[in-house]
Structures are given as C-alpha cells and as structure tokens.
One Martini backbone bead per residue (centre of mass of N, CA, C, O) as a GRO file, in nm:
protein
  288
    1MET     BB    1   5.215   0.414  -1.362
    2ASP     BB    2   5.067   0.087  -1.404
    3TRP     BB    3   4.980   0.033  -1.726
    4GLN     BB    4   5.010  -0.281  -1.770
    5LYS     BB    5   4.718  -0.345  -1.642
    6GLY     BB    6   4.581  -0.281  -1.892
    7GLU     BB    7   4.355  -0.309  -2.127
    8ARG     BB    8   4.368  -0.406  -2.456
    9SER     BB    9   4.317  -0.248  -2.744
   10GLN     BB   10   4.170  -0.295  -3.089
   11ASN     BB   11   4.130   0.045  -3.169
   12VAL     BB   12   4.416   0.085  -3.298
   13ILE     BB   13   4.552   0.306  -3.548
   14VAL     BB   14   4.806   0.307  -3.797
   15ASP     BB   15   4.907   0.522  -4.014
   16ASP     BB   16   5.015   0.473  -4.363
   17GLY     BB   17   4.989   0.755  -4.548
   18SER     BB   18   4.754   0.742  -4.779
   19GLY     BB   19   4.490   0.938  -4.695
   20GLY     BB   20   4.282   0.763  -4.597
   21GLY     BB   21   3.990   0.768  -4.457
   22GLY     BB   22   3.718   0.894  -4.243
   23GLY     BB   23   3.547   0.957  -4.474
   24PRO     BB   24   3.374   1.215  -4.554
   25ARG     BB   25   3.382   1.534  -4.685
   26PHE     BB   26   3.305   1.859  -4.566
   27GLY     BB   27   3.174   2.152  -4.654
   28GLY     BB   28   3.111   2.476  -4.543
   29GLY     BB   29   3.184   2.420  -4.229
   30ARG     BB   30   3.051   2.102  -4.164
   31GLY     BB   31   3.247   1.880  -4.061
   32MET     BB   32   3.072   1.760  -3.789
   33GLY     BB   33   2.756   1.835  -3.818
   34ILE     BB   34   2.750   2.101  -3.589
   35GLY     BB   35   2.861   2.359  -3.681
   36GLY     BB   36   3.056   2.617  -3.705
   37ILE     BB   37   3.173   2.723  -3.410
   38ILE     BB   38   3.203   2.440  -3.274
   39ILE     BB   39   3.450   2.356  -3.430
   40LEU     BB   40   3.641   2.548  -3.290
   41ALA     BB   41   3.597   2.419  -3.009
   42ILE     BB   42   3.690   2.115  -3.080
   43LEU     BB   43   3.961   2.111  -3.259
   44GLY     BB   44   4.149   2.206  -3.026
   45LEU     BB   45   4.086   2.105  -2.746
   46VAL     BB   46   4.346   2.076  -2.554
   47PHE     BB   47   4.577   2.310  -2.698
   48PHE     BB   48   4.483   2.570  -2.850
   49LYS     BB   49   4.496   2.535  -3.133
   50ASP     BB   50   4.466   2.607  -3.473
   51PRO     BB   51   4.168   2.513  -3.645
   52THR     BB   52   4.169   2.690  -3.913
   53ALA     BB   53   4.334   2.509  -4.091
   54LEU     BB   54   4.093   2.326  -4.146
   55LEU     BB   55   3.864   2.532  -4.214
   56ASN     BB   56   3.995   2.663  -4.460
   57GLN     BB   57   3.956   2.411  -4.630
   58ALA     BB   58   3.648   2.361  -4.598
   59ASP     BB   59   3.548   2.656  -4.701
   60THR     BB   60   3.609   2.624  -5.014
   61GLY     BB   61   3.438   2.368  -5.143
   62GLY     BB   62   3.672   2.213  -5.258
   63GLN     BB   63   3.954   2.057  -5.376
   64VAL     BB   64   4.163   1.942  -5.122
   65ALA     BB   65   4.449   1.866  -5.018
   66ALA     BB   66   4.602   1.674  -4.822
   67PRO     BB   67   4.793   1.652  -4.591
   68SER     BB   68   5.129   1.567  -4.540
   69GLY     BB   69   5.137   1.262  -4.486
   70GLN     BB   70   5.264   0.983  -4.293
   71ARG     BB   71   5.398   0.736  -4.166
   72ALA     BB   72   5.348   0.607  -3.853
   73GLU     BB   73   5.604   0.616  -3.612
   74VAL     BB   74   5.580   0.379  -3.350
   75ASP     BB   75   5.663   0.268  -3.067
   76PRO     BB   76   5.576  -0.014  -2.900
   77GLN     BB   77   5.538   0.109  -2.613
   78THR     BB   78   5.348   0.340  -2.691
   79GLU     BB   79   5.130   0.166  -2.817
   80ASP     BB   80   5.077  -0.001  -2.564
   81PHE     BB   81   4.990   0.233  -2.389
   82ILE     BB   82   4.748   0.324  -2.559
   83ARG     BB   83   4.598   0.057  -2.545
   84ALA     BB   84   4.569   0.055  -2.235
   85VAL     BB   85   4.411   0.316  -2.202
   86LEU     BB   86   4.181   0.265  -2.398
   87GLY     BB   87   4.090  -0.002  -2.267
   88SER     BB   88   4.010   0.132  -1.996
   89THR     BB   89   3.784   0.308  -2.115
   90GLU     BB   90   3.608   0.083  -2.222
   91LYS     BB   91   3.548  -0.053  -1.952
   92THR     BB   92   3.438   0.187  -1.797
   93TRP     BB   93   3.203   0.279  -1.999
   94THR     BB   94   3.058   0.013  -2.019
   95ASP     BB   95   2.982  -0.002  -1.718
   96ILE     BB   96   2.833   0.266  -1.689
   97PHE     BB   97   2.621   0.230  -1.909
   98ALA     BB   98   2.502  -0.035  -1.794
   99SER     BB   99   2.405   0.103  -1.521
  100HIS     BB  100   2.201   0.283  -1.731
  101GLY     BB  101   2.095   0.098  -1.973
  102ARG     BB  102   2.344   0.110  -2.175
  103GLN     BB  103   2.536   0.129  -2.478
  104TYR     BB  104   2.872   0.107  -2.558
  105VAL     BB  105   3.075   0.255  -2.812
  106ASP     BB  106   3.365   0.225  -2.937
  107PRO     BB  107   3.632   0.384  -3.021
  108GLN     BB  108   3.877   0.510  -3.225
  109LEU     BB  109   4.244   0.526  -3.272
  110LYS     BB  110   4.455   0.753  -3.448
  111LEU     BB  111   4.780   0.740  -3.570
  112PHE     BB  112   4.974   1.023  -3.674
  113SER     BB  113   5.165   1.209  -3.939
  114GLY     BB  114   5.118   1.557  -4.014
  115GLY     BB  115   4.843   1.413  -4.144
  116VAL     BB  116   4.470   1.389  -4.183
  117ASN     BB  117   4.185   1.212  -4.278
  118THR     BB  118   3.844   1.305  -4.210
  119ALA     BB  119   3.505   1.350  -4.141
  120CYS     BB  120   3.592   1.666  -4.055
  121GLY     BB  121   3.846   1.662  -4.231
  122MET     BB  122   4.159   1.817  -4.279
  123ALA     BB  123   4.446   1.752  -4.078
  124SER     BB  124   4.692   1.879  -3.881
  125THR     BB  125   4.910   1.899  -3.626
  126ALA     BB  126   4.804   2.188  -3.531
  127VAL     BB  127   4.532   2.086  -3.401
  128GLY     BB  128   4.568   1.844  -3.243
  129PRO     BB  129   4.404   1.670  -3.045
  130PHE     BB  130   4.106   1.479  -3.155
  131TYR     BB  131   3.749   1.460  -3.208
  132CYS     BB  132   3.531   1.276  -3.437
  133PRO     BB  133   3.192   1.223  -3.475
  134GLY     BB  134   3.168   1.123  -3.775
  135ASP     BB  135   3.381   0.856  -3.691
  136GLN     BB  136   3.445   0.795  -3.393
  137MET     BB  137   3.744   0.945  -3.359
  138VAL     BB  138   4.066   0.950  -3.245
  139TYR     BB  139   4.337   1.194  -3.274
  140LEU     BB  140   4.705   1.127  -3.283
  141ASP     BB  141   5.007   1.246  -3.270
  142VAL     BB  142   5.315   1.093  -3.229
  143ALA     BB  143   5.455   1.382  -3.119
  144PHE     BB  144   5.284   1.487  -2.875
  145PHE     BB  145   5.417   1.390  -2.610
  146ARG     BB  146   5.669   1.560  -2.650
  147GLU     BB  147   5.523   1.833  -2.640
  148LEU     BB  148   5.399   1.807  -2.363
  149GLU     BB  149   5.680   1.817  -2.222
  150ASN     BB  150   5.838   2.056  -2.365
  151ARG     BB  151   5.611   2.288  -2.378
  152PHE     BB  152   5.423   2.211  -2.101
  153HIS     BB  153   5.553   2.051  -1.866
  154ALA     BB  154   5.396   1.754  -1.899
  155SER     BB  155   5.465   1.481  -1.726
  156GLY     BB  156   5.386   1.158  -1.758
  157ASP     BB  157   5.169   0.901  -1.795
  158PHE     BB  158   4.907   1.035  -1.678
  159ALA     BB  159   4.906   1.283  -1.857
  160ARG     BB  160   4.867   1.121  -2.117
  161ALA     BB  161   4.609   0.974  -2.032
  162TYR     BB  162   4.435   1.227  -2.000
  163VAL     BB  163   4.424   1.305  -2.296
  164ILE     BB  164   4.273   1.054  -2.391
  165ALA     BB  165   4.031   1.076  -2.190
  166HIS     BB  166   3.927   1.344  -2.298
  167GLU     BB  167   3.859   1.250  -2.584
  168VAL     BB  168   3.668   1.026  -2.490
  169GLY     BB  169   3.472   1.224  -2.356
  170HIS     BB  170   3.355   1.315  -2.630
  171HIS     BB  171   3.237   1.042  -2.702
  172VAL     BB  172   3.043   1.029  -2.469
  173GLN     BB  173   2.883   1.276  -2.554
  174ASN     BB  174   2.792   1.156  -2.819
  175GLN     BB  175   2.642   0.911  -2.696
  176LEU     BB  176   2.446   1.112  -2.513
  177GLY     BB  177   2.371   1.379  -2.703
  178ILE     BB  178   2.532   1.652  -2.647
  179PHE     BB  179   2.605   1.759  -2.920
  180ASP     BB  180   2.312   1.807  -3.015
  181GLN     BB  181   2.233   2.001  -2.787
  182VAL     BB  182   2.442   2.219  -2.852
  183GLU     BB  183   2.345   2.272  -3.140
  184GLN     BB  184   2.060   2.362  -3.067
  185ALA     BB  185   2.151   2.600  -2.894
  186ARG     BB  186   2.303   2.750  -3.112
  187ARG     BB  187   2.052   2.792  -3.300
  188ARG     BB  188   1.913   2.969  -3.059
  189GLY     BB  189   2.182   3.162  -2.965
  190ALA     BB  190   2.393   3.051  -2.807
  191ARG     BB  191   2.682   3.080  -2.649
  192MET     BB  192   3.006   2.962  -2.708
  193GLU     BB  193   3.199   3.164  -2.635
  194GLY     BB  194   3.357   3.208  -2.342
  195ALA     BB  195   3.362   3.166  -2.001
  196ASP     BB  196   3.027   3.059  -2.029
  197GLY     BB  197   3.026   2.888  -2.265
  198LEU     BB  198   2.957   2.593  -2.430
  199SER     BB  199   3.241   2.514  -2.495
  200VAL     BB  200   3.357   2.517  -2.210
  201ARG     BB  201   3.154   2.316  -2.089
  202GLN     BB  202   3.227   2.081  -2.275
  203GLU     BB  203   3.529   2.059  -2.196
  204LEU     BB  204   3.488   2.024  -1.888
  205GLN     BB  205   3.334   1.758  -1.914
  206ALA     BB  206   3.570   1.599  -2.035
  207ASP     BB  207   3.742   1.632  -1.782
  208CYS     BB  208   3.543   1.491  -1.590
  209PHE     BB  209   3.538   1.220  -1.740
  210ALA     BB  210   3.839   1.170  -1.687
  211GLY     BB  211   3.797   1.150  -1.381
  212VAL     BB  212   3.608   0.908  -1.382
  213TRP     BB  213   3.804   0.715  -1.509
  214ALA     BB  214   4.020   0.734  -1.287
  215ASN     BB  215   3.846   0.622  -1.062
  216ARG     BB  216   3.751   0.347  -1.184
  217THR     BB  217   4.034   0.236  -1.260
  218GLN     BB  218   4.153   0.237  -0.979
  219GLN     BB  219   3.952   0.040  -0.851
  220ARG     BB  220   4.030  -0.198  -1.049
  221LEU     BB  221   4.374  -0.170  -1.076
  222GLN     BB  222   4.570  -0.014  -0.901
  223TRP     BB  223   4.781   0.200  -1.088
  224LEU     BB  224   4.850   0.419  -0.905
  225GLN     BB  225   5.094   0.662  -0.819
  226PRO     BB  226   5.281   0.872  -0.681
  227GLY     BB  227   5.187   1.176  -0.863
  228ASP     BB  228   4.970   1.124  -1.082
  229ILE     BB  229   4.744   1.326  -1.023
  230GLU     BB  230   4.930   1.571  -1.033
  231SER     BB  231   5.005   1.541  -1.334
  232ALA     BB  232   4.718   1.591  -1.439
  233LEU     BB  233   4.672   1.867  -1.303
  234ASN     BB  234   4.910   2.002  -1.441
  235ALA     BB  235   4.809   1.967  -1.728
  236ALA     BB  236   4.543   2.122  -1.689
  237SER     BB  237   4.681   2.396  -1.604
  238LYS     BB  238   4.856   2.434  -1.876
  239ILE     BB  239   4.562   2.430  -2.068
  240GLY     BB  240   4.448   2.684  -2.018
  241ASP     BB  241   4.342   2.966  -2.162
  242ASP     BB  242   4.503   3.165  -1.986
  243ALA     BB  243   4.781   3.033  -2.008
  244LEU     BB  244   4.803   3.026  -2.322
  245GLN     BB  245   4.757   3.327  -2.378
  246GLN     BB  246   4.988   3.436  -2.210
  247GLN     BB  247   5.207   3.283  -2.366
  248ALA     BB  248   5.134   3.386  -2.665
  249GLN     BB  249   5.026   3.722  -2.597
  250GLY     BB  250   5.033   3.846  -2.286
  251ARG     BB  251   4.712   3.788  -2.268
  252VAL     BB  252   4.368   3.791  -2.156
  253VAL     BB  253   4.059   3.658  -2.331
  254PRO     BB  254   3.758   3.561  -2.226
  255ASP     BB  255   3.578   3.585  -2.492
  256SER     BB  256   3.775   3.341  -2.629
  257PHE     BB  257   3.699   3.109  -2.481
  258THR     BB  258   3.690   2.723  -2.510
  259HIS     BB  259   3.806   2.547  -2.227
  260GLY     BB  260   3.914   2.706  -1.991
  261THR     BB  261   4.059   2.739  -1.712
  262SER     BB  262   4.283   2.610  -1.509
  263GLU     BB  263   4.094   2.596  -1.263
  264GLN     BB  264   3.857   2.455  -1.407
  265ARG     BB  265   4.003   2.198  -1.504
  266VAL     BB  266   4.083   2.100  -1.228
  267LYS     BB  267   3.804   2.098  -1.096
  268TRP     BB  268   3.665   1.886  -1.298
  269PHE     BB  269   3.856   1.656  -1.267
  270ARG     BB  270   3.815   1.630  -0.961
  271ALA     BB  271   3.513   1.582  -0.965
  272GLY     BB  272   3.529   1.313  -1.119
  273PHE     BB  273   3.724   1.166  -0.926
  274GLU     BB  274   3.545   1.197  -0.664
  275GLY     BB  275   3.262   1.095  -0.781
  276GLY     BB  276   3.256   0.864  -1.029
  277ASP     BB  277   3.022   1.005  -1.214
  278LEU     BB  278   2.805   1.160  -1.422
  279GLY     BB  279   2.674   1.345  -1.192
  280SER     BB  280   2.955   1.517  -1.158
  281CYS     BB  281   2.921   1.659  -1.483
  282ASN     BB  282   2.740   1.939  -1.469
  283THR     BB  283   2.855   2.207  -1.656
  284PHE     BB  284   2.563   2.346  -1.749
  285ALA     BB  285   2.535   2.431  -1.448
  286GLY     BB  286   2.601   2.720  -1.369
  287GLU     BB  287   2.908   2.756  -1.285
  288PRO     BB  288   3.202   2.645  -1.449
   0.00000   0.00000   0.00000
C-alpha cells in the first residue's frame, strides 16, 4: 500500500495523558446517548474485547477515576500513516456525501495509551479501537497495531487502514442518522445481539463502508499494491465473532454475536469494495 499518496488529516490528536477532553461523562449506562445494550455492541467494535470494563464504571453513577492514561508516544511514521489514512477517508466521504446533496463533518481521531476519557465514558486499552458518537471521535491505542499483528496475525498497512476505515464507518452511520434509527428500533423491542441482531447488522455495515472507502480511494490514488485487499480480508476474517469466540472459549455462541461471523465480515467488506457506494451497504435488509 503506497499510503504516502494519501491526503494528510489535521484531525489527529495525540493524547498528552492529562485525562481531560472528550466532553461530559454520562452515568447510568447511558454512555453514548443511545442506551443500554447498544453500548455493548459498539464499544467492542473491531476486536470483541470486553466493553463492560467501561460500562462497569459508568453504571456506578458516581465519580470514578479515569483509567491510568499516559502520554501517547507514537513514532512519526505511524502518526503520518494514520493521518494519511484518515485524510483519505475525509476526502472519500466528503465527495460521497456531496454527491447525495449532504455535507460530511470530519471526525477526529485520538491516539491514547493505557486509558482515555471520552464523552461515552472512561475507557481502557481493553475496550479496543472504538468510535464515540457523543464527541464524534475515533479512539485508537498506540499499541493496537502491534496487537493486530501479533495476536490476530493480520499484518500489512492495508489491514491497519481497514481498522481505521471501519471506525470511520461508524461515524458515517452517525452522520446518516443510523445510530438514532437503531436506538429507536431497540426501544421498540428489536433484538440487538445474536446472529441477525441489529448490532451485527450495524457492525457489518461499518465493514461495508470501509469497503466503499477502499474502492473510492483506489480510484483516486491508485495506492493499492498486490496483496493489499487480501490483507484486509484476512483481518476481517480473523475478527469475526465465531473466530474470536472459538479462540477465547473453544466454542461458538451465535446468540451472543455482536459483530458478525468471519464470513459475513469478509462478505460485506467485499460488497462495499465492489459496489463503491452507500447503496451497496444495506445490511439491515434480508440476511446479514
């Protein structure tokens, strides 16, 4: 991946470890303003880590100390890579929104180490990469890319770029009002977790939006190299609910799915990449 071709974003923030920022904290499990179970669905995001670490803090309703964050030390090349990828998403989604007569508002991306305070609550590294709609910010631990390669055996620049594009996909959903629609459905009693639950459908749509970004950016920059798409598909396959549950507990429990199977994640990233537009990503209709 010739990522040096990417437009550099000015919306990357390196956490200074002060524990500030991110806006107000909400108690009573209302972290993202979209209620209860959906928080569990979203805060695990890419890697099915345990988001209850954050929710357990929020549910106390009291003053809870922020996780022990520290100044994020990120090497210049990695930061430049992140700025290039985020900048490419900004250009892609600005153009797509404009073609539909809408205005796209860029998210910010905060690099942190150890822990971070957000408008969705206080999160530790255990939560994994996530997007908080309360402050329209993507959060990424600086050590995460190393874990991506070492734990999940998903290497390559484009696999890393896919992770960022997936989180930005949640921001696109927020901009389109999909978060609100999912919350309304939840309040009407729609099922969130499970193989065909709304949480899975929402996550698969973020995968599809990452595929749309890959399509449009390739058309504009011609920056993909042989093996890049395969590295993204490999990353998607390694982080399916079935693969992660099998690795963690030796069995698969479809009723607890929140992100989709490996096959589904690959399917929807590919659908976005091949279709190249929002219309390719209606994961809420039919079988996910």
